[in-house]
N, C-alpha and C positions, 0 to 999 in steps of 0.2 A: 586564889581570888583577888588578892592585892594586885597581881599582875594583870589580870583581866580589867579590873577597874582602872589602872593606870593606862592600859592600852585603849580603853574606851575614851578616857579623857584626851589622850594623844590623837584619836581619830577626830574628835571634835576640833582640836587645834589645827590639824591638817585640812579639815573641811573649811575651816575659817580661813586658811592661808590659800586656798585654791584660787580665789579671784586675783589676788596679789601675784600668784605664780604665772598668770597669764602674760605679764610683762617678760617673763623668761621663757618665751615660747619655743626658742631654739633649743634650750636645754631639755624641754619636754620632748621634742622631737629626737634628740640625741639619745634620751633614755628609752624611748619607743624603739629605736634602732638596736640599742644595746640589749634589752630584756627580749625584744621580739625576733629581729632579723638574725641577731647572733645565737638564737636558740634554735633556729629552723633545723639545724643538722641533726641534733639529737632528737628532736620532735619527728622529723621524717623517718629517721632510721628506726627509732622504737615504734612508731606507727606501723611501719611496713611489717616488721616481725610480729607485733601484736596482732595484726589482722591476719597474717598467715597462720600463726598458732590458733587463733580463734576460729579460722575456717577449716582448719584441719580437725580440730577437736569437735566442732559442731557437725561437721559432715559424717564423721565416724558415729556420732551418737544418733543423728537424725536417720541415718541409713538403717539403723536397727528397726526403725519404726516405718520404714518406707517413705520418709519425708525429707530425703536429701535435697529435693528441689527447693526446700525452704531455707537452704543454708544462707544464701544471700540475705533473706529478709531477717533472720535472726541475728546474723552479724551486724547488719545496719541498725537494728532497733538496739541491740546491745552497746554499740558504739555511740549512737546519737543520745542515748538517754543516760548512760552511766559511764561506761569506761572512757569515751572520748574526754569529756571534761575532767573526770577524776585523775586519769593517768597523766593527762597533760599538766594538771595543776601540781601533782606530784614531781613530775619533771621539772617544772617551772621552779617550784621552790628549791630543789636540788641544785639548779644550774643558775638562774637568775636571783633567787632570793638570797642565797648565800652570797653572791657577789654584791649585792645591795647592802646586805648587812656589813660585809668586811670593808666596803668601801666608806660607808658612813661611820663605822667604828674607828677606822683610821683617822678620819676627819676629827672624830672627837678626841682620840689619843694624841694627835699632833696639834691640838688647839685650833684647828681651822674653823670650827664652828664658832668658837669664841672670837676669832678674828673677824668673821663676817659680822657678828653682833657690834663689835667695836666700830666697824665701817658702816653701821646703820643698814646692813643687809639682812633681811629675816631668813634665817637658816631653814625655817619650815616652808617658806615660800620658794627659796632656790634650791633646796636639798630634797625635802621629804615630799612636797606636793607633787613636783614633776615625776618622780618615781611612782608614786601612788597612781597618778593618772595613767602613766605608762603600763602599769601592770594590768589595769582594768581594760585598756584598749588593746594590749598585746594578747593577752590570754584567750579572749575568744577567737582571734584570728588564728592562733596556734593550735587551738582545739579544731578549728575547721580543717586545717592542714593535716592534723594527726587523723582525723576521720577519713579524709580523702586517701592518705596513704595507706590506712588500715583496710579500707575497702578494697584498694588496688591490691594490697597483699593477700586478702582473702580470694579475691578473683583469680590471681595468679595460682593459688593452691587448688581451689575448687574446679576451676575450668581447665587451666592448662595442665595441671598434674593429675588430678582425680578424674577428670573426664566428664564434669557436669556441663550441660548445655549453657553456653553463654547468653542466650536469649532467655532462657528459664531463670538464670541467676539475676539478671537485670529486671526482667518484668515482675517478677514476684517481689522484688525489693521495691520497686518504684509504686506497685499497686498497694503495698502494705504499710509504707511510711508515710506518716502524715507530717506535713510541714510544721503546723502549729502545735500539735501535740507532742511530737518527738524532737524535731529539729529546733525549733524556737525555745523549748524547755531546756535543751542542752546548752544553747546559747545563754540563757539566763543563769543557768549553774555556772558556766565559765566566767561570766562577768562577776558573780559573787565570789567565786574562788579567786579570781585575779584581785579583787579588793582585799580579801582576807589575807591572803599570801603575801602581797605586797605590803599591807599595813603591818603585819607581824615582822617582816624583814626590816623596814624602815624604823619600827618602834625598838627592835632589839640593838640595831646598829645606833640609833639616837640616844639610847640610854645605857649604852654599855660602859663598863669601867675603862677608864683611859689606859689600859694597859694591853700588852699582847695576849696576856692570858685572858683578859676580859673579852677581847675581841674573838678569840678561839670559843669561848663559852657561848658567846652571843650568836655566832654562826652555827654552833650546834643547836642551840634552842630554836633557831629559825627553822632549821629542817624538821626537827621533831614537833614542835608546835603547829607548823603550817600542815604537816601530814595529819595530825589529829584533827585540827580545825576543818580540813577539807573533807575528811570522811564523816565527821559528825554532822558538818553542814550539808553534805550530800544526803544524808538520812533525813534530816529536817525537810529540805526542799523537796525531796522525793515525796514524802508523806503529804506535803502541801499541793504540789503540782499534779499529782495523780490521784 
């Protein structure tokens, strides 16, 4: 509970530093590239295989009830509503969140943050806020890429391998998926997950003990707490959005 309260106070400090971080716009763009573009490989690869497995399993189950034509619909709804934002957030926490924590933790261990304060540079505005903004911007985009690759993988399995008609696959999907109810709600989840995962990563890095062991523990805490917070927040948002 003490950690949750400290993280909440840290969030208020970061939000207060966001206007000042606009002076460091190039740093924000660099962080978006680092946490977003550099995560594309793992997001695309995992999305392709998740969609392939999802299509294979759902085709097998739905064919028992004579509803194999609805495979594309169920895959799309599962991805847009739940799997896309959640799995992307978990991958984001494992790849980008740990990097953010380790980078800021090393800055703390080598007194770089203290040096910024000595030079009248606000570390929250130059270090924490750009990374926080980058996570909020990058994660929804990564979730869209994940969904696209997953649907492509499901199409390859259901249509190219199992013989489902391609027109049926796409027509049922487009007829059943609603933009505002399904797609937009998934985007809102991605924005919330990006804020939570990036906040936890920056908080653990900023408050870590200035030792190598402290940085290691902070990195581990980032993955654990980000995963728990993502799944818990997913339940809460699902209950409210549906």
